[in-house]
C-alpha positions as a Markdown table, in Angstrom:
| # | Residue | x | y | z |
|---|---|---|---|---|
| 1 | Unk | 0.0 | 0.0 | 0.0 |
| 2 | Unk | 1.2 | 3.5 | -0.9 |
| 3 | Unk | 2.2 | 6.1 | 1.7 |
| 4 | Unk | 0.5 | 8.8 | -0.4 |
| 5 | Unk | -1.7 | 9.3 | -3.4 |
| 6 | Unk | -2.2 | 12.2 | -5.8 |
| 7 | Unk | -5.5 | 14.2 | -5.7 |
| 8 | Unk | -6.8 | 17.3 | -7.5 |
| 9 | Unk | -7.7 | 20.5 | -5.8 |
| 10 | Unk | -8.5 | 24.1 | -6.6 |
| 11 | Unk | -6.2 | 26.6 | -4.9 |
| 12 | Unk | -8.1 | 29.7 | -3.9 |
| 13 | Unk | -6.0 | 32.8 | -3.4 |
| 14 | Unk | -6.7 | 35.9 | -1.2 |
| 15 | Unk | -6.8 | 38.1 | -4.3 |
| 16 | Unk | -9.7 | 36.1 | -5.7 |
| 17 | Unk | -7.7 | 34.1 | -8.1 |
| 18 | Unk | -8.0 | 30.3 | -8.5 |
| 19 | Unk | -5.6 | 27.6 | -9.8 |
| 20 | Unk | -6.2 | 23.9 | -10.4 |
| 21 | Unk | -3.4 | 21.9 | -8.8 |
| 22 | Unk | -2.5 | 18.3 | -8.0 |
| 23 | Unk | -0.7 | 17.4 | -4.8 |
| 24 | Unk | 0.1 | 14.3 | -2.8 |
| 25 | Unk | -2.2 | 13.3 | 0.0 |
| 26 | Unk | -1.0 | 11.2 | 3.0 |
| 27 | Unk | -2.5 | 7.8 | 3.1 |
| 28 | Unk | -4.5 | 6.9 | 6.2 |
| 29 | Unk | -6.2 | 3.5 | 6.6 |
| 30 | Unk | -7.4 | 1.2 | 9.4 |
| 31 | Unk | -4.9 | -1.3 | 10.7 |
| 32 | Unk | -6.2 | -4.3 | 12.7 |
| 33 | Unk | -3.6 | -5.7 | 15.1 |
| 34 | Unk | -3.9 | -9.3 | 16.1 |
| 35 | Unk | -1.6 | -10.8 | 18.7 |
| 36 | Unk | -1.5 | -14.6 | 19.0 |
| 37 | Unk | -4.7 | -14.8 | 17.0 |
| 38 | Unk | -6.6 | -12.4 | 19.3 |
| 39 | Unk | -8.0 | -9.1 | 18.0 |
| 40 | Unk | -6.2 | -6.4 | 20.0 |
| 41 | Unk | -6.8 | -3.0 | 18.4 |
| 42 | Unk | -7.7 | -1.1 | 15.3 |
| 43 | Unk | -5.5 | 1.9 | 14.6 |
| 44 | Unk | -5.6 | 4.5 | 11.9 |
| 45 | Unk | -2.2 | 4.9 | 10.4 |
| 46 | Unk | 0.0 | 5.4 | 7.4 |
| 47 | Unk | 0.5 | 1.9 | 5.8 |
| 48 | Unk | 4.3 | 1.9 | 5.8 |
| 49 | Unk | 6.9 | 0.3 | 8.1 |
| 50 | Unk | 4.3 | -2.0 | 9.5 |
| 51 | Unk | 6.8 | -4.5 | 11.0 |
| 52 | Unk | 8.4 | -1.6 | 12.9 |
| 53 | Unk | 5.0 | -0.5 | 14.1 |
| 54 | Unk | 4.1 | -4.0 | 15.3 |
| 55 | Unk | 7.3 | -4.2 | 17.4 |
| 56 | Unk | 6.9 | -0.7 | 18.8 |
| 57 | Unk | 3.2 | -1.1 | 19.5 |
| 58 | Unk | 3.7 | -4.4 | 21.4 |
| 59 | Unk | 6.6 | -2.9 | 23.4 |
| 60 | Unk | 4.5 | 0.2 | 24.2 |
| 61 | Unk | 1.5 | -2.0 | 25.2 |
| 62 | Unk | 3.8 | -4.1 | 27.4 |
| 63 | Unk | 2.9 | -7.2 | 25.5 |
| 64 | Unk | 6.6 | -7.9 | 25.0 |
| 65 | Unk | 9.8 | -6.9 | 26.7 |
| 66 | Unk | 12.2 | -7.0 | 23.8 |
| 67 | Unk | 12.2 | -7.6 | 20.0 |
| 68 | Unk | 13.3 | -11.2 | 20.5 |
| 69 | Unk | 9.9 | -11.9 | 22.1 |
| 70 | Unk | 8.2 | -11.6 | 18.7 |
| 71 | Unk | 8.4 | -14.8 | 16.7 |
| 72 | Unk | 6.6 | -13.6 | 13.5 |
| 73 | Unk | 4.9 | -10.6 | 12.0 |
| 74 | Unk | 2.6 | -11.1 | 9.0 |
| 75 | Unk | 0.8 | -8.4 | 7.0 |
| 76 | Unk | -2.4 | -8.9 | 5.0 |
| 77 | Unk | -3.9 | -6.2 | 2.8 |
| 78 | Unk | -7.7 | -6.2 | 2.6 |
| 79 | Unk | -10.3 | -4.1 | 0.8 |
| 80 | Unk | -10.8 | -1.9 | 3.8 |
| 81 | Unk | -7.3 | -1.7 | 5.3 |
| 82 | Unk | -4.5 | -3.9 | 6.5 |
| 83 | Unk | -4.3 | -6.7 | 9.1 |
| 84 | Unk | -1.0 | -7.1 | 11.1 |
| 85 | Unk | -0.7 | -10.4 | 12.9 |
| 86 | Unk | 1.9 | -10.7 | 15.6 |
| 87 | Unk | 3.0 | -14.0 | 17.2 |
| 88 | Unk | 4.9 | -13.8 | 20.5 |
| 89 | Unk | 6.9 | -16.5 | 22.1 |
| 90 | Unk | 4.8 | -19.0 | 24.1 |
| 91 | Unk | 5.9 | -17.7 | 27.5 |
| 92 | Unk | 4.2 | -14.4 | 26.9 |
| 93 | Unk | 0.9 | -15.6 | 25.6 |
| 94 | Unk | -0.9 | -15.6 | 29.0 |
| 95 | Unk | 0.2 | -12.0 | 29.4 |
| 96 | Unk | -1.4 | -11.1 | 26.1 |
| 97 | Unk | -4.6 | -13.0 | 26.9 |
| 98 | Unk | -4.8 | -11.2 | 30.3 |
| 99 | Unk | -4.4 | -7.8 | 28.6 |
| 100 | Unk | -7.0 | -8.6 | 26.0 |
| 101 | Unk | -9.4 | -9.5 | 28.9 |
| 102 | Unk | -9.0 | -6.1 | 30.4 |
| 103 | Unk | -9.5 | -4.0 | 27.4 |
| 104 | Unk | -12.4 | -3.5 | 25.0 |
| 105 | Unk | -11.4 | -0.8 | 22.6 |
| 106 | Unk | -8.2 | 1.0 | 23.3 |
| 107 | Unk | -6.8 | 3.8 | 21.2 |
| 108 | Unk | -3.5 | 5.5 | 20.7 |
| 109 | Unk | -4.6 | 8.6 | 22.5 |
| 110 | Unk | -7.1 | 7.2 | 25.0 |
| 111 | Unk | -7.7 | 4.6 | 27.7 |
| 112 | Unk | -11.1 | 3.1 | 26.7 |
| 113 | Unk | -11.5 | -0.4 | 28.0 |
| 114 | Unk | -9.1 | 0.2 | 31.0 |
| 115 | Unk | -11.1 | -0.8 | 34.0 |
| 116 | Unk | -9.5 | 1.3 | 36.7 |
| 117 | Unk | -7.0 | 4.1 | 37.4 |
| 118 | Unk | -4.3 | 1.7 | 38.5 |
| 119 | Unk | -4.3 | 0.1 | 35.0 |
| 120 | Unk | -4.3 | 3.5 | 33.3 |
| 121 | Unk | -1.2 | 4.8 | 35.1 |
| 122 | Unk | 0.9 | 1.7 | 35.8 |
| 123 | Unk | 4.4 | 2.3 | 37.2 |
| 124 | Unk | 7.1 | 3.1 | 34.7 |
| 125 | Unk | 10.7 | 1.9 | 34.8 |
| 126 | Unk | 13.2 | 4.3 | 36.2 |
| 127 | Unk | 15.7 | 5.2 | 33.5 |
| 128 | Unk | 19.4 | 5.6 | 34.4 |
| 129 | Unk | 21.7 | 6.5 | 31.5 |
| 130 | Unk | 25.5 | 5.8 | 31.6 |
| 131 | Unk | 26.1 | 8.4 | 28.9 |
| 132 | Unk | 27.3 | 12.0 | 29.5 |
| 133 | Unk | 24.5 | 14.6 | 29.8 |
| 134 | Unk | 23.1 | 15.6 | 26.4 |
| 135 | Unk | 24.5 | 19.0 | 25.2 |
| 136 | Unk | 22.0 | 21.7 | 24.1 |
| 137 | Unk | 23.9 | 21.9 | 20.8 |
| 138 | Unk | 22.8 | 18.4 | 19.9 |
| 139 | Unk | 19.2 | 19.3 | 20.2 |
| 140 | Unk | 19.6 | 22.3 | 17.9 |
| 141 | Unk | 21.6 | 20.3 | 15.4 |
| 142 | Unk | 18.9 | 17.6 | 15.3 |
| 143 | Unk | 16.2 | 20.3 | 14.8 |
| 144 | Unk | 18.2 | 21.7 | 11.9 |
| 145 | Unk | 18.3 | 18.3 | 10.3 |
| 146 | Unk | 14.7 | 17.4 | 11.0 |
| 147 | Unk | 13.1 | 18.5 | 7.7 |
| 148 | Unk | 15.6 | 16.5 | 5.7 |
| 149 | Unk | 14.1 | 13.4 | 7.3 |
| 150 | Unk | 10.5 | 14.2 | 6.6 |
| 151 | Unk | 10.0 | 13.4 | 2.9 |
| 152 | Unk | 6.4 | 12.3 | 3.3 |
| 153 | Unk | 5.5 | 15.5 | 5.2 |
| 154 | Unk | 7.3 | 17.7 | 2.6 |
| 155 | Unk | 5.1 | 16.0 | 0.0 |
| 156 | Unk | 1.8 | 16.1 | 1.9 |
| 157 | Unk | 2.1 | 18.5 | 4.9 |
| 158 | Unk | 0.0 | 16.1 | 6.9 |
| 159 | Unk | 2.2 | 13.7 | 8.9 |
| 160 | Unk | 4.3 | 13.6 | 12.1 |
| 161 | Unk | 7.9 | 12.5 | 12.4 |
| 162 | Unk | 9.8 | 10.7 | 15.1 |
| 163 | Unk | 13.7 | 10.7 | 14.9 |
| 164 | Unk | 16.3 | 8.8 | 16.9 |
| 165 | Unk | 19.3 | 11.0 | 17.3 |
| 166 | Unk | 22.9 | 10.5 | 18.4 |
| 167 | Unk | 24.6 | 12.6 | 21.1 |
| 168 | Unk | 26.0 | 15.0 | 18.4 |
| 169 | Unk | 22.5 | 15.6 | 16.9 |
| 170 | Unk | 23.0 | 13.4 | 13.9 |
| 171 | Unk | 19.9 | 11.4 | 12.9 |
| 172 | Unk | 20.2 | 7.6 | 13.2 |
| 173 | Unk | 16.6 | 6.6 | 12.1 |
| 174 | Unk | 13.4 | 8.4 | 11.3 |
| 175 | Unk | 9.8 | 7.3 | 10.8 |
| 176 | Unk | 6.7 | 9.2 | 9.7 |
| 177 | Unk | 3.0 | 8.6 | 10.2 |
| 178 | Unk | -0.3 | 10.5 | 10.2 |
| 179 | Unk | -0.5 | 9.7 | 14.0 |
| 180 | Unk | 2.2 | 11.0 | 16.3 |
| 181 | Unk | 1.9 | 7.9 | 18.5 |
| 182 | Unk | 2.2 | 5.7 | 15.5 |
| 183 | Unk | 5.3 | 7.5 | 14.3 |
| 184 | Unk | 7.0 | 7.0 | 17.7 |
| 185 | Unk | 5.9 | 3.3 | 17.8 |
| 186 | Unk | 7.4 | 2.8 | 14.4 |
| 187 | Unk | 10.7 | 4.4 | 15.5 |
| 188 | Unk | 10.8 | 2.4 | 18.8 |
| 189 | Unk | 10.1 | -0.8 | 16.8 |
| 190 | Unk | 12.8 | 0.0 | 14.3 |
| 191 | Unk | 15.4 | 0.7 | 17.0 |
| 192 | Unk | 14.4 | -2.5 | 18.9 |
| 193 | Unk | 14.4 | -4.8 | 15.8 |
| 194 | Unk | 17.8 | -3.4 | 14.8 |
| 195 | Unk | 19.2 | -4.0 | 18.2 |
| 196 | Unk | 20.0 | -0.3 | 18.7 |
| 197 | Unk | 20.3 | 1.1 | 22.2 |
| 198 | Unk | 18.8 | 4.4 | 23.3 |
| 199 | Unk | 21.6 | 5.0 | 25.8 |
| 200 | Unk | 23.4 | 8.3 | 25.0 |
| 201 | Unk | 20.7 | 9.1 | 22.3 |
| 202 | Unk | 17.4 | 10.9 | 22.3 |
| 203 | Unk | 14.1 | 11.0 | 20.5 |
| 204 | Unk | 12.9 | 14.1 | 18.6 |
| 205 | Unk | 9.2 | 14.2 | 17.8 |
| 206 | Unk | 7.3 | 16.7 | 15.7 |
| 207 | Unk | 4.3 | 16.8 | 18.0 |
| 208 | Unk | 3.1 | 18.0 | 21.4 |
| 209 | Unk | 4.2 | 15.9 | 24.3 |
| 210 | Unk | 1.3 | 13.9 | 25.8 |
| 211 | Unk | 1.7 | 11.4 | 28.6 |
| 212 | Unk | 1.5 | 8.4 | 26.2 |
| 213 | Unk | 4.6 | 9.6 | 24.4 |
| 214 | Unk | 6.5 | 9.8 | 27.7 |
| 215 | Unk | 5.4 | 6.4 | 28.6 |
| 216 | Unk | 6.5 | 5.0 | 25.3 |
| 217 | Unk | 9.9 | 6.6 | 25.8 |
| 218 | Unk | 10.2 | 5.1 | 29.3 |
| 219 | Unk | 9.2 | 1.6 | 28.2 |
| 220 | Unk | 11.6 | 1.8 | 25.2 |
| 221 | Unk | 14.5 | 2.9 | 27.5 |
| 222 | Unk | 14.8 | 6.3 | 25.8 |
| 223 | Unk | 16.3 | 8.7 | 28.4 |
| 224 | Unk | 15.7 | 12.0 | 26.6 |
| 225 | Unk | 12.6 | 13.1 | 24.8 |
| 226 | Unk | 12.4 | 16.2 | 22.7 |
| 227 | Unk | 9.2 | 17.6 | 21.2 |
| 228 | Unk | 8.5 | 20.6 | 19.1 |
| 229 | Unk | 5.3 | 21.5 | 21.0 |
| 230 | Unk | 4.5 | 21.8 | 24.7 |
| 231 | Unk | 4.0 | 19.1 | 27.3 |
| 232 | Unk | 0.9 | 18.3 | 29.2 |
| 233 | Unk | 0.7 | 18.2 | 33.0 |
| 234 | Unk | 0.5 | 14.4 | 33.1 |
| 235 | Unk | 3.4 | 14.1 | 30.6 |
| 236 | Unk | 5.5 | 16.1 | 33.1 |
| 237 | Unk | 4.4 | 14.0 | 36.0 |
| 238 | Unk | 5.3 | 10.8 | 34.1 |
| 239 | Unk | 8.6 | 12.2 | 33.0 |
| 240 | Unk | 9.6 | 13.0 | 36.6 |
| 241 | Unk | 8.4 | 9.5 | 37.7 |
| 242 | Unk | 10.5 | 7.7 | 35.1 |
| 243 | Unk | 13.6 | 10.0 | 35.2 |
| 244 | Unk | 13.2 | 11.1 | 31.6 |
| 245 | Unk | 14.9 | 14.3 | 30.6 |
| 246 | Unk | 12.0 | 16.2 | 28.9 |
| 247 | Unk | 12.6 | 19.0 | 26.5 |
| 248 | Unk | 9.6 | 20.7 | 24.8 |
| 249 | Unk | 8.8 | 23.7 | 22.7 |
| 250 | Unk | 12.0 | 23.0 | 20.8 |
| 251 | Unk | 12.7 | 25.7 | 18.3 |
| 252 | Unk | 15.8 | 26.6 | 16.2 |
| 253 | Unk | 16.9 | 29.2 | 18.8 |
| 254 | Unk | 15.5 | 27.9 | 22.1 |
| 255 | Unk | 13.8 | 25.1 | 24.0 |
| 256 | Unk | 12.2 | 24.5 | 27.5 |
| 257 | Unk | 13.8 | 21.8 | 29.7 |
| 258 | Unk | 11.7 | 20.4 | 32.5 |
| 259 | Unk | 13.2 | 21.1 | 36.0 |
| 260 | Unk | 14.0 | 18.0 | 38.0 |
| 261 | Unk | 12.0 | 19.4 | 40.9 |
| 262 | Unk | 8.3 | 20.4 | 40.8 |
């Protein structure tokens, strides 16, 4: 399935002029995720890098602990979307079944189907990095390179990006998707399946910082999270809980870094 498709429009200008144009439109389709034969979720996403998405999604959902826990990922295109089937190692199948029992219809930006507050805000791992503190120059260097790693957004203007960056601000990997959560899941999955460590590295996201993105970073072992828009109150709480260095409102000339104390 294609990441984008062309469509025709009429460009209407402020001076009253019009111009017929054709431009690329970001693809968005339903993706049904099955884990060990059980229907788990339906996400709306860009149909690309689906193996990466499967790994990242399962890590973020705590269905697996590492990429080696996945035995197989199969993709099947249908008339209405795509089905991604994940098979985990046998030792984790009871965990998957228990999670399915406790959820009815989860979403990437909600907690529908979660039965109580304890399930919604489960404890996060405490991250401890062995690398030297990240320099501010690395953040600005990565921001300067960000657009070069957003080809789909340059074509469509409609997708988010998630970048894995080294300590000098160079970009190791990048993934795009119509959903900010999906883009980060794809990046997390790509890092995990490639055996790449987050230690000494950071994630740069084109979106606002919601609590789910902080949780994904914590579960992936990503010690520094940088977003171009602001963080929510719960994102700040979860960042402090997990020890994540949170940087938001990242601009070419400035950013906000969360203080370690409230």
